[in-house]
C-alpha positions as CSV (number, residue, x, y, z in Angstrom):
1,M,0.1,0.3,-0.1
2,R,1.0,3.3,-1.3
3,C,1.4,6.3,1.5
4,P,-0.8,8.8,1.2
5,F,1.4,11.5,2.4
6,C,4.9,10.5,1.3
7,S,4.0,8.3,-1.6
8,H,6.5,5.5,0.4
9,D,6.1,2.0,-1.3
10,E,6.0,0.3,2.6
11,T,3.2,0.3,5.0
12,Q,3.0,-1.1,7.8
13,V,-0.3,-2.9,9.5
14,V,-1.4,-1.2,12.8
15,E,-4.9,-2.1,14.0
16,T,-7.5,-4.3,11.5
17,R,-11.4,-4.4,12.5
18,E,-14.1,-5.4,10.6
19,S,-17.9,-3.7,10.8
20,D,-20.2,-4.8,12.5
21,E,-22.3,-5.4,9.1
22,G,-19.2,-7.5,8.2
23,D,-18.3,-6.0,4.2
24,V,-16.2,-3.6,4.7
25,V,-12.3,-4.6,7.1
26,R,-10.7,-1.2,8.5
27,R,-6.9,-1.1,8.8
28,R,-5.1,1.4,10.5
29,R,-1.6,1.8,8.5
30,R,1.9,3.6,9.6
31,C,4.1,4.5,6.8
32,Q,7.7,3.0,7.0
33,G,9.2,5.8,5.2
34,C,7.3,9.0,7.2
35,D,6.0,8.2,10.4
36,K,2.6,8.7,9.3
37,R,-0.7,7.0,10.0
38,F,-4.1,6.4,7.8
39,T,-6.8,4.3,7.6
40,T,-7.9,2.2,4.8
41,Y,-10.8,0.2,3.7
42,E,-11.1,-2.9,1.9
43,R,-14.9,-4.0,0.6
44,A,-15.3,-6.9,-1.8
45,E,-16.3,-5.5,-5.2
46,I,-18.7,-7.8,-7.2
47,A,-18.3,-8.0,-10.6
48,L,-21.7,-8.8,-12.7
49,P,-22.2,-11.2,-15.9
50,S,-23.1,-9.0,-18.4
51,V,-26.5,-8.8,-20.2
52,V,-26.6,-9.7,-23.8
53,K,-29.2,-8.1,-26.2
54,K,-30.9,-9.4,-28.7
55,D,-28.9,-7.6,-31.3
56,G,-26.2,-8.9,-30.0
57,T,-24.7,-6.2,-27.7
58,R,-23.9,-6.4,-24.2
59,A,-24.8,-4.1,-21.6
60,E,-23.8,-3.9,-17.7
61,F,-27.0,-5.7,-15.7
62,D,-28.4,-3.4,-14.3
63,V,-31.1,-4.2,-10.8
64,G,-33.4,-0.8,-11.0
65,K,-34.1,-2.0,-14.8
66,I,-35.2,-5.2,-12.7
67,R,-37.6,-3.9,-10.4
68,A,-39.1,-1.4,-12.9
69,S,-40.0,-4.6,-14.9
70,M,-41.5,-6.2,-12.2
71,T,-43.1,-2.8,-10.8
72,L,-44.5,-2.5,-14.9
73,A,-45.9,-6.3,-14.8
74,V,-48.1,-6.6,-11.6
75,G,-49.3,-3.0,-12.4
76,H,-48.0,-1.0,-8.9
77,R,-49.7,-3.9,-6.8
78,R,-48.2,-6.2,-4.3
79,W,-44.8,-4.3,-3.9
80,K,-44.3,-6.3,-0.8
81,R,-43.9,-9.8,-2.5
82,L,-41.8,-8.3,-4.7
83,T,-39.0,-7.3,-3.4
84,P,-37.5,-10.9,-1.6
85,L,-38.3,-12.2,-5.6
86,R,-36.4,-9.4,-6.5
87,G,-32.8,-10.2,-4.2
88,T,-33.6,-13.6,-5.8
89,V,-33.0,-12.9,-9.2
90,Y,-29.6,-10.2,-8.1
91,R,-28.6,-13.4,-5.8
92,K,-28.6,-15.4,-8.9
93,V,-27.4,-13.3,-11.3
94,S,-24.1,-12.4,-8.9
95,A,-23.9,-16.1,-8.3
96,S,-23.1,-16.8,-11.7
97,A,-20.0,-16.1,-14.1
98,R,-22.4,-16.7,-17.5
99,S,-24.2,-13.7,-19.4
100,M,-27.2,-14.9,-21.7
101,P,-27.9,-18.3,-20.7
102,V,-28.1,-17.4,-16.3
103,I,-30.4,-14.3,-17.8
104,R,-32.5,-16.1,-19.7
105,S,-33.7,-18.6,-17.3
106,V,-33.9,-16.3,-14.1
107,R,-36.7,-13.8,-16.8
108,A,-37.8,-16.9,-16.8
109,R,-38.3,-18.4,-13.8
110,A,-39.1,-13.9,-12.7
111,A,-42.1,-14.1,-15.0
112,S,-43.6,-17.2,-13.7
113,R,-43.8,-16.3,-10.4
114,I,-45.0,-12.8,-11.3
115,G,-47.9,-14.5,-13.2
116,S,-48.8,-17.1,-9.7
117,M,-48.7,-13.6,-7.7
118,A,-51.0,-12.2,-10.1
119,A,-53.4,-14.5,-10.2
């Protein structure tokens, strides 16, 4: 880790703490060059697969589009029941490294669940 004060390449981790939620690690570091201390935060970066559109172009997966599509499909009814379904879709997509086959299968499952909710 490079020191933000003197740009020295070597730093020492003095203290490490995990956040209450467990999704962020906070580290106190000390520069070996200038002896100043600074804090870094580490968070896992989740790379979502891209969506292959009908014309063959690729776009980033967007959770907002899922929410908008589901809301449109049920006509603003039973929104509380859509929230867990949206989370399921997000988890399935983020757990997959493939793009088009997964998106199509998730879309089909979501459509069938929305259809059963409207009945």
